DRENDO-1510 file (C-alpha; in Angstrom, 1 decimal, always signed):
<recs>
REC; n; res; u; v; w
REC; 1; MET; +0.0; +0.0; +0.0 .
REC; 2; ALA; +1.2; +3.4; -0.9 .
REC; 3; ILE; +0.3; +6.8; +0.7 .
REC; 4; VAL; -0.6; +9.2; -2.1 .
REC; 5; TYR; -1.1; +12.9; -2.0 .
REC; 6; LEU; -3.5; +14.5; -4.5 .
REC; 7; CYS; -4.6; +18.1; -5.1 .
REC; 8; LEU; -8.1; +18.7; -6.4 .
REC; 9; GLY; -9.3; +22.0; -8.0 .
REC; 10; SER; -12.4; +23.3; -9.5 .
REC; 11; ASN; -13.4; +26.8; -11.0 .
REC; 12; SER; -16.5; +26.2; -13.0 .
REC; 13; GLY; -20.0; +25.0; -12.1 .
REC; 14; ASP; -20.8; +24.3; -8.4 .
REC; 15; ARG; -17.2; +24.1; -7.3 .
REC; 16; LEU; -17.8; +23.0; -3.8 .
REC; 17; LYS; -20.2; +20.2; -4.9 .
REC; 18; LEU; -17.8; +19.1; -7.6 .
REC; 19; ILE; -14.9; +18.8; -5.0 .
REC; 20; GLU; -17.2; +17.0; -2.6 .
REC; 21; GLN; -18.3; +14.5; -5.4 .
REC; 22; ALA; -14.8; +13.8; -6.5 .
REC; 23; VAL; -13.7; +13.0; -2.9 .
REC; 24; SER; -16.9; +10.8; -2.5 .
REC; 25; LEU; -16.1; +8.9; -5.8 .
REC; 26; MET; -12.5; +8.4; -4.8 .
REC; 27; ASN; -13.6; +7.0; -1.4 .
REC; 28; LEU; -16.1; +4.7; -3.0 .
REC; 29; ALA; -13.6; +3.4; -5.6 .
REC; 30; GLU; -12.1; +0.0; -5.1 .
REC; 31; ASN; -8.6; +0.0; -3.6 .
REC; 32; MET; -8.7; +3.7; -2.8 .
REC; 33; LYS; -9.2; +4.8; +0.8 .
REC; 34; ILE; -9.1; +8.5; +1.8 .
REC; 35; ILE; -7.2; +8.9; +5.1 .
REC; 36; ARG; -7.8; +12.7; +5.5 .
REC; 37; THR; -8.2; +15.9; +3.6 .
REC; 38; SER; -7.0; +19.5; +4.1 .
REC; 39; ALA; -9.3; +22.4; +4.6 .
REC; 40; LEU; -10.8; +23.9; +1.4 .
REC; 41; TYR; -9.0; +26.9; +0.0 .
REC; 42; GLU; -10.2; +29.5; -2.5 .
REC; 43; THR; -7.2; +30.4; -4.8 .
REC; 44; GLU; -6.2; +32.9; -7.5 .
REC; 45; PRO; -5.9; +31.2; -10.9 .
REC; 46; TRP; -2.4; +30.2; -11.9 .
REC; 47; GLY; -1.2; +30.4; -15.5 .
REC; 48; VAL; -4.3; +31.9; -17.1 .
REC; 49; LYS; -5.3; +34.8; -14.8 .
REC; 50; ASN; -8.5; +35.9; -16.4 .
REC; 51; GLN; -10.9; +33.3; -15.1 .
REC; 52; ASN; -12.9; +32.2; -12.0 .
REC; 53; TRP; -11.0; +31.5; -8.8 .
REC; 54; PHE; -10.5; +27.9; -7.9 .
REC; 55; LEU; -11.5; +25.9; -4.9 .
REC; 56; ASN; -8.6; +23.5; -3.9 .
REC; 57; ILE; -8.1; +20.8; -1.5 .
REC; 58; ALA; -5.4; +18.3; -0.7 .
REC; 59; VAL; -6.2; +14.6; -0.2 .
REC; 60; GLU; -4.2; +11.8; +1.5 .
REC; 61; LEU; -5.1; +8.5; +0.1 .
REC; 62; LYS; -4.0; +4.9; +0.6 .
REC; 63; THR; -4.0; +2.7; -2.3 .
REC; 64; ASN; -2.3; -0.3; -4.0 .
REC; 65; ILE; -3.1; +0.8; -7.4 .
REC; 66; PRO; +0.0; +1.5; -9.5 .
REC; 67; PRO; +0.5; +5.2; -10.4 .
REC; 68; GLN; -0.4; +4.9; -14.1 .
REC; 69; ASP; -3.6; +3.0; -13.3 .
REC; 70; LEU; -4.4; +5.5; -10.5 .
REC; 71; LEU; -4.1; +8.3; -13.1 .
REC; 72; VAL; -6.6; +6.6; -15.3 .
REC; 73; LYS; -9.0; +6.1; -12.4 .
REC; 74; LEU; -8.7; +9.7; -11.4 .
REC; 75; GLN; -9.2; +11.0; -15.1 .
REC; 76; ASN; -12.3; +8.8; -15.2 .
REC; 77; ILE; -13.7; +10.5; -12.1 .
REC; 78; GLU; -12.9; +13.9; -13.8 .
REC; 79; LYS; -14.8; +12.8; -16.9 .
REC; 80; THR; -17.7; +11.6; -14.8 .
REC; 81; LEU; -18.0; +15.0; -13.2 .
REC; 82; GLY; -17.9; +16.8; -16.6 .
REC; 83; ARG; -14.2; +17.4; -17.5 .
REC; 84; ASN; -13.5; +17.4; -21.2 .
REC; 85; ARG; -9.7; +17.7; -21.7 .
REC; 86; VAL; -10.1; +17.9; -25.5 .
REC; 87; LYS; -12.2; +21.1; -25.3 .
REC; 88; GLU; -10.5; +23.0; -22.5 .
REC; 89; THR; -7.7; +25.6; -22.6 .
REC; 90; ARG; -4.5; +24.6; -20.9 .
REC; 91; TRP; -4.6; +25.9; -17.3 .
REC; 92; GLY; -8.1; +27.3; -18.2 .
REC; 93; GLU; -11.5; +26.8; -16.5 .
REC; 94; ARG; -12.5; +23.3; -15.6 .
REC; 95; PRO; -15.1; +21.6; -13.5 .
REC; 96; ILE; -12.6; +19.3; -11.7 .
REC; 97; ASP; -8.9; +18.7; -11.8 .
REC; 98; ILE; -7.3; +15.9; -9.9 .
REC; 99; ASP; -3.5; +15.9; -9.7 .
REC; 100; ILE; -1.2; +13.2; -8.3 .
REC; 101; ILE; +1.4; +15.2; -6.4 .
REC; 102; PHE; +3.3; +12.5; -4.5 .
REC; 103; TYR; +3.0; +8.6; -4.7 .
REC; 104; GLY; +4.9; +7.6; -1.6 .
REC; 105; GLU; +8.5; +8.6; -2.3 .
REC; 106; GLU; +8.3; +7.3; -5.8 .
REC; 107; ILE; +10.0; +9.2; -8.8 .
REC; 108; LEU; +8.4; +8.7; -12.1 .
REC; 109; ASP; +8.7; +10.5; -15.4 .
REC; 110; THR; +6.8; +9.3; -18.4 .
REC; 111; ASP; +5.0; +10.9; -21.3 .
REC; 112; PHE; +1.8; +10.7; -19.4 .
REC; 113; LEU; +2.7; +11.1; -15.7 .
REC; 114; THR; +5.4; +12.8; -13.7 .
REC; 115; ILE; +5.7; +12.1; -9.9 .
REC; 116; PRO; +6.3; +14.2; -8.0 .
REC; 117; HIS; +4.1; +16.6; -9.9 .
REC; 118; LYS; +6.6; +18.7; -11.9 .
REC; 119; LEU; +5.1; +22.2; -11.1 .
REC; 120; MET; +4.0; +21.6; -7.5 .
REC; 121; HIS; +7.0; +23.4; -6.1 .
REC; 122; LYS; +6.0; +26.7; -7.9 .
REC; 123; ARG; +2.4; +26.7; -6.8 .
REC; 124; ALA; +1.1; +28.0; -3.4 .
REC; 125; PHE; -2.4; +26.6; -4.2 .
REC; 126; VAL; -0.8; +23.2; -4.1 .
REC; 127; LEU; +1.7; +23.8; -1.3 .
REC; 128; ILE; -0.7; +25.4; +1.3 .
REC; 129; PRO; -3.2; +22.6; +1.5 .
REC; 130; LEU; -0.3; +20.0; +1.5 .
REC; 131; LEU; +1.4; +22.0; +4.3 .
REC; 132; GLU; -1.7; +21.4; +6.5 .
REC; 133; LEU; -1.3; +17.6; +6.1 .
REC; 134; ILE; +2.5; +17.0; +5.7 .
REC; 135; PRO; +4.6; +20.0; +6.4 .
REC; 136; ASP; +7.8; +18.0; +7.1 .
REC; 137; PHE; +7.4; +15.7; +4.1 .
REC; 138; VAL; +10.7; +15.7; +2.1 .
REC; 139; HIS; +10.4; +16.0; -1.7 .
REC; 140; PRO; +12.2; +13.0; -3.1 .
REC; 141; ILE; +14.0; +15.0; -5.8 .
REC; 142; PHE; +14.6; +18.3; -4.1 .
REC; 143; LYS; +15.5; +16.9; -0.7 .
REC; 144; LYS; +13.7; +19.7; +1.0 .
REC; 145; SER; +10.6; +19.7; +3.2 .
REC; 146; LEU; +7.4; +21.2; +1.9 .
REC; 147; SER; +7.8; +23.9; +4.4 .
REC; 148; GLN; +11.3; +24.8; +3.0 .
REC; 149; ILE; +9.9; +24.7; -0.5 .
REC; 150; TYR; +7.1; +27.0; +0.4 .
REC; 151; ASP; +9.4; +29.4; +2.0 .
REC; 152; GLU; +11.4; +29.6; -1.2 .
REC; 153; LEU; +8.5; +30.4; -3.4 .
REC; 154; GLU; +9.3; +33.4; -5.6 .
REC; 155; GLU; +5.7; +34.2; -6.7 .
REC; 156; VAL; +2.9; +33.4; -4.3 .
REC; 157; GLU; -0.6; +33.6; -5.7 .
REC; 158; ASP; -3.4; +34.6; -3.3 .
REC; 159; VAL; -4.8; +31.6; -1.2 .
REC; 160; PHE; -7.6; +32.0; +1.3 .
REC; 161; LEU; -9.4; +29.6; +3.6 .
REC; 162; TYR; -12.7; +29.0; +1.8 .
REC; 163; GLY; -15.3; +31.6; +2.9 .
REC; 164; THR; -12.7; +34.2; +4.1 .
REC; 165; ARG; -11.9; +36.0; +0.8 .
REC; 166; ARG; -13.5; +39.3; +0.3 .
REC; 167; ASN; -14.7; +39.8; -3.2 .
REC; 168; ASP; -13.8; +43.4; -4.2 .
</recs>
């Protein structure tokens, strides 16, 4: 069994309901057991700025599903919840996004899947929810804790606990 860390995001449709449904579908799936989740965060878009803000959450999952097969299962959950990768803009609006950030301490780099996630160290919206769960986890490539990686972020997008952001 591996301990896996995922980050989920949604910025179109009923964001909260979509995140809740994705978590529920993962927990109901065979050979996937959610151990715990972070709080929910509302986050500034990264990459493409002119779009709705995201809701994000980190999930700690126990599974014996190999990484590539887990990716397929997670993408099927995304599809079930309305995601259409063919029609969407890269880093644009989407009903649900489920990224594998860490799969134990495994390092994997294929055409379809990179673990640890190759951009996680540049994204506060990934790091802040993960810091809630595993602040001392050491990144298997960078050999730094998530706290250290966060402290070294050069550009930090806005990240608020859900319900605390003031809309200007």
